[in-house]
mmCIF file of the N, C-alpha and C atoms, coordinates in Angstrom:
data_MODEL
# 
_entry.id   MODEL 
# 
loop_
_atom_site.group_PDB 
_atom_site.id 
_atom_site.type_symbol 
_atom_site.label_atom_id 
_atom_site.label_alt_id 
_atom_site.label_comp_id 
_atom_site.label_asym_id 
_atom_site.label_entity_id 
_atom_site.label_seq_id 
_atom_site.pdbx_PDB_ins_code 
_atom_site.Cartn_x 
_atom_site.Cartn_y 
_atom_site.Cartn_z 
_atom_site.occupancy 
_atom_site.B_iso_or_equiv 
_atom_site.pdbx_formal_charge 
_atom_site.auth_seq_id 
_atom_site.auth_comp_id 
_atom_site.auth_asym_id 
_atom_site.auth_atom_id 
_atom_site.pdbx_PDB_model_num 
ATOM 1   N N  . MET A 1 1  ? -48.610 10.061  3.272   1.00 0.00 ? 1  MET A N  1 
ATOM 2   C CA . MET A 1 1  ? -47.874 10.099  4.404   1.00 0.00 ? 1  MET A CA 1 
ATOM 3   C C  . MET A 1 1  ? -47.061 9.108   4.418   1.00 0.00 ? 1  MET A C  1 
ATOM 4   N N  . PRO A 1 2  ? -45.415 9.547   4.619   1.00 0.00 ? 2  PRO A N  1 
ATOM 5   C CA . PRO A 1 2  ? -44.405 8.669   4.353   1.00 0.00 ? 2  PRO A CA 1 
ATOM 6   C C  . PRO A 1 2  ? -44.329 7.615   5.378   1.00 0.00 ? 2  PRO A C  1 
ATOM 7   N N  . LYS A 1 3  ? -43.678 6.525   4.785   1.00 0.00 ? 3  LYS A N  1 
ATOM 8   C CA . LYS A 1 3  ? -43.681 5.168   5.742   1.00 0.00 ? 3  LYS A CA 1 
ATOM 9   C C  . LYS A 1 3  ? -42.477 5.404   6.646   1.00 0.00 ? 3  LYS A C  1 
ATOM 10  N N  . VAL A 1 4  ? -42.884 4.445   7.800   1.00 0.00 ? 4  VAL A N  1 
ATOM 11  C CA . VAL A 1 4  ? -41.936 4.519   8.923   1.00 0.00 ? 4  VAL A CA 1 
ATOM 12  C C  . VAL A 1 4  ? -40.659 3.819   8.132   1.00 0.00 ? 4  VAL A C  1 
ATOM 13  N N  . SER A 1 5  ? -39.427 4.210   8.398   1.00 0.00 ? 5  SER A N  1 
ATOM 14  C CA . SER A 1 5  ? -37.916 3.835   7.500   1.00 0.00 ? 5  SER A CA 1 
ATOM 15  C C  . SER A 1 5  ? -37.739 2.380   8.743   1.00 0.00 ? 5  SER A C  1 
ATOM 16  N N  . ASP A 1 6  ? -37.148 1.375   8.063   1.00 0.00 ? 6  ASP A N  1 
ATOM 17  C CA . ASP A 1 6  ? -36.988 0.177   8.808   1.00 0.00 ? 6  ASP A CA 1 
ATOM 18  C C  . ASP A 1 6  ? -35.188 0.085   8.530   1.00 0.00 ? 6  ASP A C  1 
ATOM 19  N N  . LYS A 1 7  ? -34.522 1.254   8.718   1.00 0.00 ? 7  LYS A N  1 
ATOM 20  C CA . LYS A 1 7  ? -33.110 0.875   8.511   1.00 0.00 ? 7  LYS A CA 1 
ATOM 21  C C  . LYS A 1 7  ? -32.529 0.087   9.371   1.00 0.00 ? 7  LYS A C  1 
ATOM 22  N N  . LYS A 1 8  ? -31.652 -0.687  8.291   1.00 0.00 ? 8  LYS A N  1 
ATOM 23  C CA . LYS A 1 8  ? -30.940 -1.685  9.370   1.00 0.00 ? 8  LYS A CA 1 
ATOM 24  C C  . LYS A 1 8  ? -29.781 -0.994  10.191  1.00 0.00 ? 8  LYS A C  1 
ATOM 25  N N  . SER A 1 9  ? -29.635 -1.620  11.038  1.00 0.00 ? 9  SER A N  1 
ATOM 26  C CA . SER A 1 9  ? -28.321 -0.709  11.994  1.00 0.00 ? 9  SER A CA 1 
ATOM 27  C C  . SER A 1 9  ? -27.122 -1.592  11.502  1.00 0.00 ? 9  SER A C  1 
ATOM 28  N N  . LYS A 1 10 ? -26.144 -0.662  11.367  1.00 0.00 ? 10 LYS A N  1 
ATOM 29  C CA . LYS A 1 10 ? -24.814 -0.988  10.605  1.00 0.00 ? 10 LYS A CA 1 
ATOM 30  C C  . LYS A 1 10 ? -24.031 -1.723  11.775  1.00 0.00 ? 10 LYS A C  1 
ATOM 31  N N  . ASP A 1 11 ? -23.347 -2.780  11.141  1.00 0.00 ? 11 ASP A N  1 
ATOM 32  C CA . ASP A 1 11 ? -22.593 -3.635  12.139  1.00 0.00 ? 11 ASP A CA 1 
ATOM 33  C C  . ASP A 1 11 ? -21.267 -2.983  12.272  1.00 0.00 ? 11 ASP A C  1 
ATOM 34  N N  . THR A 1 12 ? -20.454 -2.204  13.227  1.00 0.00 ? 12 THR A N  1 
ATOM 35  C CA . THR A 1 12 ? -19.713 -1.447  13.235  1.00 0.00 ? 12 THR A CA 1 
ATOM 36  C C  . THR A 1 12 ? -18.284 -2.281  13.595  1.00 0.00 ? 12 THR A C  1 
ATOM 37  N N  . GLN A 1 13 ? -18.870 -3.597  14.163  1.00 0.00 ? 13 GLN A N  1 
ATOM 38  C CA . GLN A 1 13 ? -17.577 -4.378  14.614  1.00 0.00 ? 13 GLN A CA 1 
ATOM 39  C C  . GLN A 1 13 ? -17.207 -5.565  13.305  1.00 0.00 ? 13 GLN A C  1 
ATOM 40  N N  . LYS A 1 14 ? -17.928 -5.301  12.077  1.00 0.00 ? 14 LYS A N  1 
ATOM 41  C CA . LYS A 1 14 ? -17.369 -6.409  11.149  1.00 0.00 ? 14 LYS A CA 1 
ATOM 42  C C  . LYS A 1 14 ? -16.409 -5.742  10.493  1.00 0.00 ? 14 LYS A C  1 
ATOM 43  N N  . PRO A 1 15 ? -15.207 -6.920  9.947   1.00 0.00 ? 15 PRO A N  1 
ATOM 44  C CA . PRO A 1 15 ? -13.840 -6.796  9.291   1.00 0.00 ? 15 PRO A CA 1 
ATOM 45  C C  . PRO A 1 15 ? -14.066 -6.061  7.990   1.00 0.00 ? 15 PRO A C  1 
ATOM 46  N N  . LYS A 1 16 ? -13.382 -4.994  7.981   1.00 0.00 ? 16 LYS A N  1 
ATOM 47  C CA . LYS A 1 16 ? -13.305 -4.309  6.513   1.00 0.00 ? 16 LYS A CA 1 
ATOM 48  C C  . LYS A 1 16 ? -13.022 -5.545  5.229   1.00 0.00 ? 16 LYS A C  1 
ATOM 49  N N  . ARG A 1 17 ? -13.200 -5.110  4.077   1.00 0.00 ? 17 ARG A N  1 
ATOM 50  C CA . ARG A 1 17 ? -13.086 -6.017  3.040   1.00 0.00 ? 17 ARG A CA 1 
ATOM 51  C C  . ARG A 1 17 ? -11.608 -5.735  2.901   1.00 0.00 ? 17 ARG A C  1 
ATOM 52  N N  . ALA A 1 18 ? -10.848 -6.956  2.137   1.00 0.00 ? 18 ALA A N  1 
ATOM 53  C CA . ALA A 1 18 ? -9.751  -6.849  1.777   1.00 0.00 ? 18 ALA A CA 1 
ATOM 54  C C  . ALA A 1 18 ? -9.394  -5.738  0.569   1.00 0.00 ? 18 ALA A C  1 
ATOM 55  N N  . LEU A 1 19 ? -8.465  -4.866  0.633   1.00 0.00 ? 19 LEU A N  1 
ATOM 56  C CA . LEU A 1 19 ? -7.967  -4.001  -0.768  1.00 0.00 ? 19 LEU A CA 1 
ATOM 57  C C  . LEU A 1 19 ? -8.015  -5.162  -1.911  1.00 0.00 ? 19 LEU A C  1 
ATOM 58  N N  . THR A 1 20 ? -8.447  -4.796  -3.015  1.00 0.00 ? 20 THR A N  1 
ATOM 59  C CA . THR A 1 20 ? -8.160  -5.317  -4.411  1.00 0.00 ? 20 THR A CA 1 
ATOM 60  C C  . THR A 1 20 ? -6.602  -5.011  -4.740  1.00 0.00 ? 20 THR A C  1 
ATOM 61  N N  . PRO A 1 21 ? -5.780  -5.931  -5.601  1.00 0.00 ? 21 PRO A N  1 
ATOM 62  C CA . PRO A 1 21 ? -4.653  -5.835  -6.086  1.00 0.00 ? 21 PRO A CA 1 
ATOM 63  C C  . PRO A 1 21 ? -4.354  -4.382  -6.591  1.00 0.00 ? 21 PRO A C  1 
ATOM 64  N N  . TYR A 1 22 ? -5.332  -3.814  -7.209  1.00 0.00 ? 22 TYR A N  1 
ATOM 65  C CA . TYR A 1 22 ? -5.235  -2.470  -7.990  1.00 0.00 ? 22 TYR A CA 1 
ATOM 66  C C  . TYR A 1 22 ? -5.179  -1.296  -6.882  1.00 0.00 ? 22 TYR A C  1 
ATOM 67  N N  . ASN A 1 23 ? -5.863  -1.456  -5.457  1.00 0.00 ? 23 ASN A N  1 
ATOM 68  C CA . ASN A 1 23 ? -5.982  -0.511  -4.697  1.00 0.00 ? 23 ASN A CA 1 
ATOM 69  C C  . ASN A 1 23 ? -4.748  -0.912  -3.859  1.00 0.00 ? 23 ASN A C  1 
ATOM 70  N N  . GLN A 1 24 ? -4.159  -1.874  -3.672  1.00 0.00 ? 24 GLN A N  1 
ATOM 71  C CA . GLN A 1 24 ? -3.016  -1.793  -3.004  1.00 0.00 ? 24 GLN A CA 1 
ATOM 72  C C  . GLN A 1 24 ? -1.754  -1.353  -3.622  1.00 0.00 ? 24 GLN A C  1 
ATOM 73  N N  . PHE A 1 25 ? -2.042  -1.474  -5.128  1.00 0.00 ? 25 PHE A N  1 
ATOM 74  C CA . PHE A 1 25 ? -0.726  -0.992  -5.594  1.00 0.00 ? 25 PHE A CA 1 
ATOM 75  C C  . PHE A 1 25 ? -0.723  0.725   -5.512  1.00 0.00 ? 25 PHE A C  1 
ATOM 76  N N  . MET A 1 26 ? -1.900  0.998   -5.741  1.00 0.00 ? 26 MET A N  1 
ATOM 77  C CA . MET A 1 26 ? -2.023  2.525   -5.728  1.00 0.00 ? 26 MET A CA 1 
ATOM 78  C C  . MET A 1 26 ? -1.754  3.036   -4.403  1.00 0.00 ? 26 MET A C  1 
ATOM 79  N N  . LYS A 1 27 ? -2.445  2.426   -3.355  1.00 0.00 ? 27 LYS A N  1 
ATOM 80  C CA . LYS A 1 27 ? -1.802  2.847   -2.072  1.00 0.00 ? 27 LYS A CA 1 
ATOM 81  C C  . LYS A 1 27 ? -0.400  2.731   -1.884  1.00 0.00 ? 27 LYS A C  1 
ATOM 82  N N  . GLN A 1 28 ? 0.727   2.008   -2.720  1.00 0.00 ? 28 GLN A N  1 
ATOM 83  C CA . GLN A 1 28 ? 1.922   2.059   -2.538  1.00 0.00 ? 28 GLN A CA 1 
ATOM 84  C C  . GLN A 1 28 ? 2.584   3.093   -3.519  1.00 0.00 ? 28 GLN A C  1 
ATOM 85  N N  . GLU A 1 29 ? 2.052   2.878   -4.689  1.00 0.00 ? 29 GLU A N  1 
ATOM 86  C CA . GLU A 1 29 ? 2.783   3.773   -5.455  1.00 0.00 ? 29 GLU A CA 1 
ATOM 87  C C  . GLU A 1 29 ? 2.401   5.547   -5.379  1.00 0.00 ? 29 GLU A C  1 
ATOM 88  N N  . LEU A 1 30 ? 1.270   5.800   -5.141  1.00 0.00 ? 30 LEU A N  1 
ATOM 89  C CA . LEU A 1 30 ? 0.995   6.923   -4.865  1.00 0.00 ? 30 LEU A CA 1 
ATOM 90  C C  . LEU A 1 30 ? 2.017   7.866   -3.876  1.00 0.00 ? 30 LEU A C  1 
ATOM 91  N N  . PRO A 1 31 ? 2.382   7.344   -2.834  1.00 0.00 ? 31 PRO A N  1 
ATOM 92  C CA . PRO A 1 31 ? 3.244   7.882   -1.920  1.00 0.00 ? 31 PRO A CA 1 
ATOM 93  C C  . PRO A 1 31 ? 4.798   8.015   -2.818  1.00 0.00 ? 31 PRO A C  1 
ATOM 94  N N  . LYS A 1 32 ? 5.090   7.047   -3.603  1.00 0.00 ? 32 LYS A N  1 
ATOM 95  C CA . LYS A 1 32 ? 6.331   6.891   -4.202  1.00 0.00 ? 32 LYS A CA 1 
ATOM 96  C C  . LYS A 1 32 ? 6.471   7.797   -5.456  1.00 0.00 ? 32 LYS A C  1 
ATOM 97  N N  . ILE A 1 33 ? 5.568   8.363   -5.936  1.00 0.00 ? 33 ILE A N  1 
ATOM 98  C CA . ILE A 1 33 ? 5.510   9.415   -7.186  1.00 0.00 ? 33 ILE A CA 1 
ATOM 99  C C  . ILE A 1 33 ? 5.424   10.424  -6.362  1.00 0.00 ? 33 ILE A C  1 
ATOM 100 N N  . LYS A 1 34 ? 4.645   10.792  -5.486  1.00 0.00 ? 34 LYS A N  1 
ATOM 101 C CA . LYS A 1 34 ? 4.749   12.182  -4.726  1.00 0.00 ? 34 LYS A CA 1 
ATOM 102 C C  . LYS A 1 34 ? 6.247   12.056  -4.317  1.00 0.00 ? 34 LYS A C  1 
ATOM 103 N N  . ALA A 1 35 ? 6.841   11.681  -4.005  1.00 0.00 ? 35 ALA A N  1 
ATOM 104 C CA . ALA A 1 35 ? 8.507   11.596  -3.311  1.00 0.00 ? 35 ALA A CA 1 
ATOM 105 C C  . ALA A 1 35 ? 9.088   11.991  -4.389  1.00 0.00 ? 35 ALA A C  1 
ATOM 106 N N  . GLU A 1 36 ? 9.291   11.247  -5.429  1.00 0.00 ? 36 GLU A N  1 
ATOM 107 C CA . GLU A 1 36 ? 9.996   11.747  -6.688  1.00 0.00 ? 36 GLU A CA 1 
ATOM 108 C C  . GLU A 1 36 ? 9.470   12.900  -7.353  1.00 0.00 ? 36 GLU A C  1 
ATOM 109 N N  . GLN A 1 37 ? 8.276   13.442  -7.328  1.00 0.00 ? 37 GLN A N  1 
ATOM 110 C CA . GLN A 1 37 ? 7.840   14.593  -7.895  1.00 0.00 ? 37 GLN A CA 1 
ATOM 111 C C  . GLN A 1 37 ? 6.892   15.356  -6.870  1.00 0.00 ? 37 GLN A C  1 
ATOM 112 N N  . PRO A 1 38 ? 7.592   16.275  -5.853  1.00 0.00 ? 38 PRO A N  1 
ATOM 113 C CA . PRO A 1 38 ? 6.847   16.850  -5.016  1.00 0.00 ? 38 PRO A CA 1 
ATOM 114 C C  . PRO A 1 38 ? 5.930   17.755  -5.426  1.00 0.00 ? 38 PRO A C  1 
ATOM 115 N N  . ASN A 1 39 ? 6.172   18.293  -6.392  1.00 0.00 ? 39 ASN A N  1 
ATOM 116 C CA . ASN A 1 39 ? 5.159   19.366  -7.054  1.00 0.00 ? 39 ASN A CA 1 
ATOM 117 C C  . ASN A 1 39 ? 4.182   18.853  -7.947  1.00 0.00 ? 39 ASN A C  1 
ATOM 118 N N  . ILE A 1 40 ? 3.853   17.627  -8.027  1.00 0.00 ? 40 ILE A N  1 
ATOM 119 C CA . ILE A 1 40 ? 2.850   17.075  -9.087  1.00 0.00 ? 40 ILE A CA 1 
ATOM 120 C C  . ILE A 1 40 ? 1.373   16.947  -8.518  1.00 0.00 ? 40 ILE A C  1 
ATOM 121 N N  . THR A 1 41 ? 0.698   17.426  -9.247  1.00 0.00 ? 41 THR A N  1 
ATOM 122 C CA . THR A 1 41 ? -0.627  17.612  -8.784  1.00 0.00 ? 41 THR A CA 1 
ATOM 123 C C  . THR A 1 41 ? -1.202  16.003  -8.455  1.00 0.00 ? 41 THR A C  1 
ATOM 124 N N  . HIS A 1 42 ? -2.331  15.842  -7.614  1.00 0.00 ? 42 HIS A N  1 
ATOM 125 C CA . HIS A 1 42 ? -2.881  14.431  -7.236  1.00 0.00 ? 42 HIS A CA 1 
ATOM 126 C C  . HIS A 1 42 ? -3.324  13.862  -8.382  1.00 0.00 ? 42 HIS A C  1 
ATOM 127 N N  . LYS A 1 43 ? -4.193  14.517  -9.589  1.00 0.00 ? 43 LYS A N  1 
ATOM 128 C CA . LYS A 1 43 ? -4.592  14.158  -10.630 1.00 0.00 ? 43 LYS A CA 1 
ATOM 129 C C  . LYS A 1 43 ? -3.553  13.235  -11.680 1.00 0.00 ? 43 LYS A C  1 
ATOM 130 N N  . ALA A 1 44 ? -2.333  14.069  -11.717 1.00 0.00 ? 44 ALA A N  1 
ATOM 131 C CA . ALA A 1 44 ? -1.080  13.648  -12.567 1.00 0.00 ? 44 ALA A CA 1 
ATOM 132 C C  . ALA A 1 44 ? -0.535  12.489  -11.948 1.00 0.00 ? 44 ALA A C  1 
ATOM 133 N N  . ALA A 1 45 ? -0.536  12.432  -10.487 1.00 0.00 ? 45 ALA A N  1 
ATOM 134 C CA . ALA A 1 45 ? 0.209   11.649  -9.857  1.00 0.00 ? 45 ALA A CA 1 
ATOM 135 C C  . ALA A 1 45 ? -0.649  10.219  -10.123 1.00 0.00 ? 45 ALA A C  1 
ATOM 136 N N  . PHE A 1 46 ? -1.928  10.159  -9.866  1.00 0.00 ? 46 PHE A N  1 
ATOM 137 C CA . PHE A 1 46 ? -2.818  9.246   -10.208 1.00 0.00 ? 46 PHE A CA 1 
ATOM 138 C C  . PHE A 1 46 ? -2.785  8.711   -11.509 1.00 0.00 ? 46 PHE A C  1 
ATOM 139 N N  . LYS A 1 47 ? -2.620  9.378   -12.387 1.00 0.00 ? 47 LYS A N  1 
ATOM 140 C CA . LYS A 1 47 ? -2.471  9.287   -13.887 1.00 0.00 ? 47 LYS A CA 1 
ATOM 141 C C  . LYS A 1 47 ? -1.260  8.265   -14.112 1.00 0.00 ? 47 LYS A C  1 
ATOM 142 N N  . GLU A 1 48 ? -0.099  8.924   -13.745 1.00 0.00 ? 48 GLU A N  1 
ATOM 143 C CA . GLU A 1 48 ? 1.214   7.907   -13.576 1.00 0.00 ? 48 GLU A CA 1 
ATOM 144 C C  . GLU A 1 48 ? 1.114   6.780   -12.893 1.00 0.00 ? 48 GLU A C  1 
ATOM 145 N N  . ALA A 1 49 ? 0.705   6.324   -11.941 1.00 0.00 ? 49 ALA A N  1 
ATOM 146 C CA . ALA A 1 49 ? 0.350   5.665   -11.213 1.00 0.00 ? 49 ALA A CA 1 
ATOM 147 C C  . ALA A 1 49 ? -0.589  4.421   -12.206 1.00 0.00 ? 49 ALA A C  1 
ATOM 148 N N  . ALA A 1 50 ? -1.562  4.532   -12.638 1.00 0.00 ? 50 ALA A N  1 
ATOM 149 C CA . ALA A 1 50 ? -2.351  3.784   -13.510 1.00 0.00 ? 50 ALA A CA 1 
ATOM 150 C C  . ALA A 1 50 ? -1.455  3.412   -14.591 1.00 0.00 ? 50 ALA A C  1 
ATOM 151 N N  . GLN A 1 51 ? -0.785  4.501   -15.082 1.00 0.00 ? 51 GLN A N  1 
ATOM 152 C CA . GLN A 1 51 ? 0.467   3.779   -16.282 1.00 0.00 ? 51 GLN A CA 1 
ATOM 153 C C  . GLN A 1 51 ? 1.382   2.659   -15.737 1.00 0.00 ? 51 GLN A C  1 
ATOM 154 N N  . ARG A 1 52 ? 1.716   3.138   -14.435 1.00 0.00 ? 52 ARG A N  1 
ATOM 155 C CA . ARG A 1 52 ? 2.643   1.932   -14.074 1.00 0.00 ? 52 ARG A CA 1 
ATOM 156 C C  . ARG A 1 52 ? 1.948   0.750   -14.006 1.00 0.00 ? 52 ARG A C  1 
ATOM 157 N N  . TRP A 1 53 ? 0.516   0.849   -13.261 1.00 0.00 ? 53 TRP A N  1 
ATOM 158 C CA . TRP A 1 53 ? -0.175  -0.293  -13.242 1.00 0.00 ? 53 TRP A CA 1 
ATOM 159 C C  . TRP A 1 53 ? -0.384  -1.279  -14.403 1.00 0.00 ? 53 TRP A C  1 
ATOM 160 N N  . LYS A 1 54 ? -0.318  -0.347  -15.374 1.00 0.00 ? 54 LYS A N  1 
ATOM 161 C CA . LYS A 1 54 ? -0.658  -1.273  -16.934 1.00 0.00 ? 54 LYS A CA 1 
ATOM 162 C C  . LYS A 1 54 ? 0.356   -2.386  -17.189 1.00 0.00 ? 54 LYS A C  1 
ATOM 163 N N  . VAL A 1 55 ? 1.446   -2.044  -16.815 1.00 0.00 ? 55 VAL A N  1 
ATOM 164 C CA . VAL A 1 55 ? 2.852   -3.132  -16.930 1.00 0.00 ? 55 VAL A CA 1 
ATOM 165 C C  . VAL A 1 55 ? 3.437   -3.697  -15.736 1.00 0.00 ? 55 VAL A C  1 
ATOM 166 N N  . SER A 1 56 ? 2.637   -3.372  -14.707 1.00 0.00 ? 56 SER A N  1 
ATOM 167 C CA . SER A 1 56 ? 3.043   -4.230  -13.117 1.00 0.00 ? 56 SER A CA 1 
ATOM 168 C C  . SER A 1 56 ? 2.858   -5.672  -13.204 1.00 0.00 ? 56 SER A C  1 
ATOM 169 N N  . PRO A 1 57 ? 4.101   -6.245  -12.914 1.00 0.00 ? 57 PRO A N  1 
ATOM 170 C CA . PRO A 1 57 ? 3.743   -7.607  -12.713 1.00 0.00 ? 57 PRO A CA 1 
ATOM 171 C C  . PRO A 1 57 ? 2.889   -7.882  -11.399 1.00 0.00 ? 57 PRO A C  1 
ATOM 172 N N  . ASP A 1 58 ? 2.318   -6.840  -10.601 1.00 0.00 ? 58 ASP A N  1 
ATOM 173 C CA . ASP A 1 58 ? 1.521   -7.157  -9.856  1.00 0.00 ? 58 ASP A CA 1 
ATOM 174 C C  . ASP A 1 58 ? 0.093   -7.143  -10.198 1.00 0.00 ? 58 ASP A C  1 
ATOM 175 N N  . ASN A 1 59 ? -0.304  -6.795  -11.577 1.00 0.00 ? 59 ASN A N  1 
ATOM 176 C CA . ASN A 1 59 ? -1.410  -6.547  -12.239 1.00 0.00 ? 59 ASN A CA 1 
ATOM 177 C C  . ASN A 1 59 ? -1.775  -7.923  -12.674 1.00 0.00 ? 59 ASN A C  1 
ATOM 178 N N  . PRO A 1 60 ? -2.870  -8.531  -12.151 1.00 0.00 ? 60 PRO A N  1 
ATOM 179 C CA . PRO A 1 60 ? -3.499  -9.994  -12.845 1.00 0.00 ? 60 PRO A CA 1 
ATOM 180 C C  . PRO A 1 60 ? -3.532  -10.445 -14.419 1.00 0.00 ? 60 PRO A C  1 
ATOM 181 N N  . LYS A 1 61 ? -3.660  -9.275  -15.106 1.00 0.00 ? 61 LYS A N  1 
ATOM 182 C CA . LYS A 1 61 ? -4.021  -9.287  -16.518 1.00 0.00 ? 61 LYS A CA 1 
ATOM 183 C C  . LYS A 1 61 ? -2.497  -9.208  -17.055 1.00 0.00 ? 61 LYS A C  1 
ATOM 184 N N  . ASN A 1 62 ? -1.434  -9.030  -16.308 1.00 0.00 ? 62 ASN A N  1 
ATOM 185 C CA . ASN A 1 62 ? -0.172  -9.222  -16.793 1.00 0.00 ? 62 ASN A CA 1 
ATOM 186 C C  . ASN A 1 62 ? 0.535   -10.503 -16.698 1.00 0.00 ? 62 ASN A C  1 
ATOM 187 N N  . LYS A 1 63 ? -0.366  -11.337 -15.857 1.00 0.00 ? 63 LYS A N  1 
ATOM 188 C CA . LYS A 1 63 ? 0.405   -12.742 -15.332 1.00 0.00 ? 63 LYS A CA 1 
ATOM 189 C C  . LYS A 1 63 ? 0.155   -13.708 -16.614 1.00 0.00 ? 63 LYS A C  1 
ATOM 190 N N  . ALA A 1 64 ? -0.716  -13.354 -17.471 1.00 0.00 ? 64 ALA A N  1 
ATOM 191 C CA . ALA A 1 64 ? -1.183  -14.587 -18.369 1.00 0.00 ? 64 ALA A CA 1 
ATOM 192 C C  . ALA A 1 64 ? -0.177  -14.929 -19.259 1.00 0.00 ? 64 ALA A C  1 
# 
């Protein structure tokens, strides 16, 4: 016989977690890339954004 599940109710009022620097960068760059190259696929645009992230001053790994 299955146990009764004790699911916790989700708190819908809690604030969302802050975006990481990478996610903020991607959120800004993807629309720029799509504007520059309207016929680019999402996969290719994401790849281009990732290449830009590698050399971006916003990348914490580039600040050392």
